[in-house]
C-alpha positions as CSV (number, residue, x, y, z in Angstrom):
1,M,6.9,17.7,-19.6
2,M,10.2,16.1,-18.8
3,T,10.3,14.0,-22.0
4,P,10.4,17.1,-24.3
5,I,13.1,18.6,-22.1
6,W,15.2,15.5,-22.3
7,T,14.7,15.4,-26.0
8,Y,16.2,18.8,-26.5
9,E,18.7,18.8,-23.7
10,Y,20.3,15.4,-24.3
11,W,19.4,14.4,-27.9
12,N,19.0,17.6,-29.8
13,G,15.5,16.7,-30.9
14,T,16.3,13.1,-31.9
15,Y,15.4,11.0,-28.9
16,P,15.4,7.3,-29.9
17,P,11.7,6.1,-29.8
18,L,12.6,2.7,-28.1
19,L,14.6,4.3,-25.3
20,R,12.0,7.0,-24.9
21,G,9.2,4.5,-24.5
22,A,11.2,2.5,-22.0
23,V,11.9,5.5,-19.9
24,N,8.3,6.7,-20.0
25,A,7.0,3.3,-19.1
26,A,9.5,2.6,-16.3
27,S,7.3,3.9,-13.5
28,N,4.2,2.1,-14.8
29,I,6.2,-1.2,-14.9
30,G,7.3,-0.5,-11.3
31,N,3.7,0.1,-10.3
32,V,2.8,-3.5,-11.1
33,F,5.7,-5.0,-9.0
34,G,4.9,-2.6,-6.2
35,Q,1.2,-3.4,-6.0
36,I,2.0,-7.2,-5.9
37,A,4.9,-7.0,-3.5
38,F,3.5,-4.5,-1.0
39,G,0.0,-6.2,-1.2
40,F,1.5,-9.5,0.0
41,L,3.7,-7.8,2.6
42,G,0.7,-5.9,4.0
43,D,-1.2,-9.2,4.4
44,A,1.8,-11.0,6.0
45,F,3.2,-8.4,8.4
46,G,0.4,-5.9,8.8
47,R,-0.6,-2.5,7.5
48,K,1.4,-0.6,10.1
49,F,4.6,-2.4,9.3
50,V,4.4,-1.8,5.6
51,Y,2.6,1.6,5.3
52,G,5.2,4.3,4.9
53,K,7.8,2.0,3.6
54,E,6.5,2.3,0.1
55,L,6.7,6.1,0.4
56,I,10.3,5.8,1.5
57,V,11.0,3.7,-1.6
58,C,9.3,6.4,-3.8
59,I,11.3,9.2,-2.1
60,I,14.6,7.4,-2.6
61,G,13.8,6.8,-6.3
62,T,12.8,10.4,-6.9
63,I,16.0,11.7,-5.2
64,L,18.1,9.4,-7.3
65,V,16.4,10.5,-10.5
66,I,16.9,14.2,-9.9
67,S,20.5,13.5,-8.7
68,L,21.4,12.4,-12.3
69,P,25.1,13.2,-12.5
70,N,26.1,15.5,-15.4
71,S,29.4,13.6,-15.5
72,I,27.8,10.6,-17.2
73,P,29.4,10.7,-20.6
74,T,26.6,9.7,-23.0
75,P,22.8,10.5,-23.3
76,T,22.1,6.7,-23.4
77,L,23.7,6.1,-20.1
78,K,21.9,9.0,-18.6
79,M,18.5,7.6,-19.8
80,I,19.5,4.2,-18.4
81,W,20.1,5.8,-15.0
82,I,16.7,7.5,-15.2
83,F,15.0,4.3,-16.3
84,F,16.2,2.3,-13.3
85,F,15.4,4.8,-10.7
86,R,12.0,5.7,-12.2
87,F,11.3,2.0,-12.0
88,L,12.2,2.1,-8.3
89,M,10.0,5.2,-7.8
90,G,7.2,3.3,-9.6
91,I,7.5,0.4,-7.1
92,G,6.9,2.8,-4.3
93,I,3.9,4.4,-6.1
94,G,2.4,1.1,-6.9
95,G,2.8,-0.1,-3.3
96,D,0.7,2.9,-2.1
97,Y,-2.4,1.6,-4.1
98,P,-3.2,-1.6,-2.1
99,M,-2.1,-0.2,1.2
100,S,-4.1,3.0,1.1
101,A,-7.2,1.1,-0.2
102,S,-6.9,-1.5,2.5
103,I,-6.4,1.0,5.3
104,V,-9.4,3.1,4.2
105,S,-11.7,0.2,3.6
106,E,-10.9,-1.5,6.9
107,G,-11.0,1.6,9.0
108,T,-14.1,3.4,7.9
109,H,-17.8,2.7,8.2
110,L,-19.6,1.0,5.4
111,H,-21.8,4.0,4.4
112,R,-18.7,6.3,3.9
113,R,-16.2,3.7,2.5
114,G,-17.0,4.2,-1.2
115,Q,-16.9,8.0,-0.8
116,L,-13.5,8.0,0.9
117,L,-12.0,5.5,-1.6
118,G,-13.1,7.6,-4.5
119,W,-11.7,10.7,-2.8
120,I,-8.3,9.1,-2.2
121,F,-7.9,7.8,-5.8
122,S,-9.1,11.1,-7.2
123,N,-6.0,12.7,-5.7
124,Q,-4.0,11.1,-8.5
125,G,-5.8,13.3,-11.0
126,W,-5.4,16.4,-8.7
127,G,-1.7,15.6,-8.5
128,T,-1.4,15.5,-12.2
129,L,-3.1,18.8,-12.6
130,T,-0.9,20.3,-9.8
131,G,2.2,18.9,-11.6
132,S,1.2,20.6,-14.8
133,V,0.7,23.9,-13.0
134,V,4.1,23.6,-11.3
135,S,5.7,22.9,-14.7
136,I,4.2,26.1,-16.2
137,V,5.3,28.1,-13.2
138,V,8.9,26.8,-13.3
139,L,9.2,27.3,-17.1
140,S,7.9,30.8,-16.7
141,C,10.6,31.5,-14.1
142,F,13.3,30.3,-16.6
143,R,11.7,31.8,-19.7
144,K,14.0,34.8,-20.0
145,A,17.2,32.7,-19.7
146,I,16.0,30.0,-22.1
147,Q,14.0,31.8,-24.7
148,D,15.6,35.3,-24.7
149,E,19.2,34.4,-23.9
150,G,19.3,31.0,-25.4
151,Q,20.6,29.2,-22.3
152,Y,19.1,25.9,-23.0
153,N,21.2,24.3,-20.4
154,Q,18.8,25.8,-17.9
155,L,16.3,23.1,-18.9
156,D,18.3,20.8,-16.8
157,A,17.3,22.8,-13.7
158,V,13.6,22.9,-14.9
159,W,13.0,19.2,-14.9
160,R,14.9,18.6,-11.6
161,I,12.8,21.2,-9.9
162,Q,9.6,19.8,-11.3
163,M,10.3,16.4,-9.8
164,G,11.8,17.8,-6.6
165,V,8.6,19.7,-5.7
166,S,6.9,16.3,-5.3
167,L,9.2,15.5,-2.4
168,V,7.7,18.3,-0.4
169,V,4.3,16.5,-0.3
170,A,6.0,13.1,0.2
171,F,8.0,14.2,3.3
172,A,4.9,16.0,4.7
173,V,2.8,12.8,4.8
174,L,5.7,10.4,5.7
175,W,5.6,10.9,9.5
176,P,1.8,10.5,9.9
177,R,2.0,7.3,7.9
178,V,4.8,5.8,10.0
179,R,3.0,6.7,13.2
180,M,-0.3,5.2,12.1
181,P,-1.6,2.5,14.4
182,E,-2.4,-1.0,13.2
183,G,-5.9,-1.5,11.8
184,K,-8.4,-3.4,13.9
185,K,-9.5,-5.6,11.1
186,F,-5.9,-6.9,10.7
187,I,-5.5,-7.5,14.4
188,E,-8.8,-9.4,14.5
189,S,-7.7,-11.6,11.5
190,Q,-4.4,-12.4,13.2
191,E,-6.2,-13.4,16.4
192,L,-8.4,-15.8,14.5
193,N,-5.3,-17.5,13.0
194,T,-3.5,-18.2,16.3
195,P,-3.4,-21.7,17.8
196,A,-5.2,-20.5,20.9
197,S,-8.2,-19.3,18.9
198,D,-8.2,-22.6,17.0
199,A,-8.5,-24.5,20.2
200,A,-11.2,-22.2,21.5
201,E,-13.1,-22.7,18.2
202,V,-12.9,-26.5,18.5
203,Q,-14.1,-26.3,22.1
204,E,-17.0,-24.1,21.0
205,L,-18.0,-26.5,18.3
206,S,-17.8,-29.4,20.7
207,Q,-20.1,-27.6,23.1
208,R,-22.6,-26.8,20.3
209,K,-22.6,-30.5,19.3
210,E,-23.2,-31.6,22.9
211,G,-26.1,-29.1,23.2
212,L,-27.8,-30.5,20.0
213,N,-27.5,-34.2,21.1
214,G,-28.4,-33.4,24.7
215,P,-26.3,-34.1,27.7
216,A,-26.0,-37.7,28.9
217,T,-28.3,-38.5,31.8
218,P,-26.6,-40.4,34.6
219,V,-28.3,-43.6,35.7
220,N,-28.2,-44.3,39.4
221,V,-28.3,-48.0,40.2
222,T,-29.2,-48.7,43.8
223,A,-29.6,-52.0,45.6
224,P,-33.2,-53.2,46.3
225,S,-34.6,-52.3,49.7
226,P,-34.8,-55.2,52.1
227,V,-38.2,-53.9,53.1
228,A,-41.1,-55.1,50.9
229,E,-44.7,-53.9,51.1
230,T,-47.3,-56.6,51.4
231,Q,-50.7,-56.6,49.8
232,N,-52.2,-55.4,53.1
233,G,-50.1,-52.3,53.0
234,K,-47.9,-53.6,55.8
235,A,-44.2,-53.8,55.6
236,Q,-42.6,-57.2,55.8
237,L,-39.0,-58.0,56.3
């Protein structure tokens, strides 16, 4: 919905195709970088350390997009502003994919894992539907000013409100994400990689090998007795 608004608001219906494509693809490009970067960070520093940080990046990018200064002189510079901060927003969105999937798959039982993963990623579709409904509601609120009175500058408020509504949900889930404890699977994997666990593993393997080969039987060598038994069964010195 924002692309048609920008077309009429900034370009009078002649939005350059190349620039339009770049701005529309900015968040998808950021998704790729976000998935790779936050995926590696989550494996290196833990889910708790990373989870929530990607949402902060997304919030910052969204705030900077809707804070587009009207003092920027040309439409091209305005679109460049939107491109860079939509890219930043996309990094945060992309970082949410591997982190949410990892946390759910590691923290749930096997028989419910697929169900919960499907439910989580289906929220992307529900979010798209909700965004469309919000767009219709906001446009209907400005209908009289835009259509009847010809105040097309009110379109500027429409797209900013559309994006700003998403911040309500983002801030609502930020605190639970930051407070989420570290996953047990990651803690166990870190313990396996410590030097102490390596030494214990070597010791365990050594004990297994000793058990297979059998323990060494000590041989007691004693001096012969000075007392010998004769053929008649009598002892003889």
